[in-house]
C-alpha atoms as one frame of an Amber mdcrd trajectory, in Angstrom:
protein
 176.377  59.942 127.880 175.600  63.345 126.783 173.426  63.316 123.591 174.089
  65.611 120.654 171.414  67.609 118.867 171.611  69.070 115.361 170.153  72.449
 114.832 170.037  75.267 112.294 173.121  77.464 112.141 170.937  80.158 110.796
 167.313  79.550 111.783 164.481  80.752 109.584 162.514  81.554 112.684 164.925
  84.137 113.891 165.215  82.530 117.405 161.344  82.637 118.088 161.373  79.065
 119.265 159.585  77.744 116.191 162.399  75.580 114.828 161.713  71.936 115.645
 164.833  71.460 117.616 162.981  73.471 120.252 160.866  70.474 121.129 163.872
  68.239 121.777 165.658  71.042 123.859 162.551  71.555 125.905 162.174  67.783
 126.677 165.836  67.615 127.581 165.459  70.645 129.846 162.309  69.130 131.572
 164.197  65.988 132.512 167.454  67.699 133.389 169.552  66.030 130.701 172.525
  68.023 129.610 173.142  67.988 125.817 175.435  69.243 123.050 174.378  70.985
 119.962 175.939  70.756 116.463 174.831  73.629 114.262 174.418  73.082 110.509
 174.197  75.307 107.571 171.573  74.588 104.899 174.397  73.391 102.512 175.608
  70.946 105.238 172.106  69.640 105.646 172.302  68.231 102.179 175.801  66.761
 102.605 176.177  62.855 102.785 177.349  63.059 106.379 174.020  64.550 107.568
 171.835  62.508 105.105 173.277  59.436 106.706 171.675  60.523 110.029 168.604
  62.208 108.464 167.729  60.930 105.098 165.381  63.805 104.380 167.918  66.527
 105.079 166.224  68.094 107.955 166.864  68.944 111.600 166.997  67.820 114.272
 168.850  64.673 114.706 169.628  63.128 117.957 172.797  61.070 118.630 173.360
  59.202 121.857 176.103  56.606 121.852 175.369  54.214 118.994 171.641  55.381
 118.779 170.720  57.937 116.132 167.244  59.232 115.704 165.233  61.771 113.633
 161.720  62.935 113.703 160.956  65.013 116.886 158.109  62.805 118.037 160.453
  59.795 118.164 163.209  61.756 119.749 161.010  63.367 122.397 159.346  60.008
 123.141 162.747  58.332 123.542 163.725  61.030 126.059 160.502  60.652 128.008
 160.857  56.963 128.212 164.441  57.172 129.348 163.971  59.761 132.019 161.491
  60.445 134.784 159.266  63.522 134.628 157.368  63.567 131.295 155.376  60.287
 131.224 152.979  59.250 134.025 153.637  56.074 136.015 150.123  54.770 135.502
 149.901  52.573 132.400 146.699  54.061 131.012 147.765  57.727 131.709 151.090
  56.943 130.068 149.289  55.702 126.966 147.145  58.731 126.816 150.086  61.096
 127.159 151.600  59.442 124.090 148.240  59.620 122.320 148.348  63.397 122.797
 151.800  63.441 121.264 150.417  61.824 118.102 147.317  64.121 118.141 149.548
  67.145 118.255 151.747  66.152 115.199 149.126  64.289 113.180 145.879  66.189
 113.780 146.697  69.720 114.955 150.011  70.492 113.339 149.276  69.728 109.638
 146.805  72.620 108.976 149.187  74.944 110.855 152.177  73.938 108.770 149.985
  74.074 105.504 148.999  77.630 106.301 152.517  78.663 107.048 153.739  77.118
 103.760 150.914  78.832 101.816 151.766  82.228 103.277 155.481  81.689 102.464
 155.243  80.227  98.952 151.820  81.085  97.468 151.012  84.494  98.940 151.295
  86.228  95.659 149.154  83.695  93.779 145.569  84.597  92.853 144.185  81.404
  94.561 146.021  82.050  97.866 143.168  83.903  99.683 140.661  81.094  98.831
 143.150  78.470  99.888 143.868  80.279 103.174 140.014  80.476 103.955 139.875
  76.629 103.495 142.926  76.055 105.602 141.612  78.313 108.368 138.329  76.467
 108.453 140.044  73.262 109.180 142.410  74.914 111.636 139.576  76.545 113.491
 137.662  73.179 113.661 140.913  71.515 115.043 141.538  74.149 117.593 137.692
  74.401 118.581 137.682  70.662 119.292 140.874  70.944 121.260 139.517  73.955
 123.226 136.356  72.075 124.090 138.256  69.054 125.318 140.724  71.144 127.366
 137.913  73.327 128.979 139.134  75.000 132.134 141.850  72.258 132.884 145.520
  73.311 133.201 146.734  70.446 131.096 145.386  67.931 128.751 145.209  64.905
 131.120 146.295  65.488 134.652 149.807  66.742 135.311 151.984  68.269 132.577
 153.283  65.428 130.278 154.958  64.976 126.992 151.683  65.286 125.293 151.340
  68.870 126.559 154.966  69.563 125.609 154.315  68.555 122.098 150.833  70.196
 121.867 152.120  73.555 123.244 155.024  73.656 120.761 152.609  73.015 117.900
 150.248  75.743 119.090 153.162  78.115 119.283 153.418  77.811 115.427 149.698
  78.867 115.191 149.985  82.013 117.216 151.216  84.232 114.495 148.085  83.456
 112.284 145.744  85.045 114.755 143.393  82.003 114.598 144.459  81.000 118.205
 142.964  84.425 119.484 139.487  82.940 119.228 140.262  80.387 121.844 141.270
  82.101 125.190 141.594  78.816 127.150 144.203  77.555 124.504 146.070  80.901
 124.737 146.172  80.549 128.497 147.394  76.881 128.169 150.139  78.054 125.825
 151.045  80.841 128.381 151.306  78.219 131.205 153.604  76.088 128.951 155.787
  79.064 128.162 156.091  79.869 131.832 157.754  76.650 132.737 161.388  77.095
 133.611 162.427  74.281 131.307 160.694  76.032 128.451 162.485  79.241 129.226
 165.923  77.610 129.300 165.263  75.910 126.031 163.990  79.088 124.365 166.908
  81.028 125.598 169.258  78.480 124.289 167.794  78.578 120.789 167.607  82.323
 120.807 171.228  82.484 121.756 172.161  80.871 118.499 170.343  83.528 116.409
 171.695  86.318 118.457 175.271  84.890 118.247 175.141  84.643 114.477 173.542
  88.048 114.138 176.489  89.593 116.045 178.988  88.038 113.679
């Protein structure tokens, strides 16, 4: 059965691969699963039909038969568990790949999102500069720890896995801040992820939505 993914009709990221449906698209492309996309306006995201699927009025949602999921971590893990290619066969390696998924969204992503929101909503406030300094201190510590752990390895734990997919997508959101520039091995790690054919297909699909809406 072909799953259906919801995504922004008009994404705030302007097709740069930062909207969170990108993670799900990428996972589906990695495992070779075809999918459909239902585009939503911001108004439609607050309508009862969508809130029944996603009670917080966000994207993406994932529908597959009688299964409906939200939260990208849960969706991507479901895809990885349902198809070969993103989770190792070894039990311990599998557990570590899932661990890195959680590390990406629970440890590394929060200061990245906090910084983004501060820049978006508080930039004109007198306290913003001091707040950004505090956020950047936390972010540099998180990235420094990750950089030390990764060292000169290609991926976090052996072959590319769902943990790398989630971590790389999180790091993409940090690149615009300039903080990532201090960690060349993380920049190289991100470049390897972006070079994957599945990533390129997912990025092109998300960009096509923006370009299609812009041409109207």
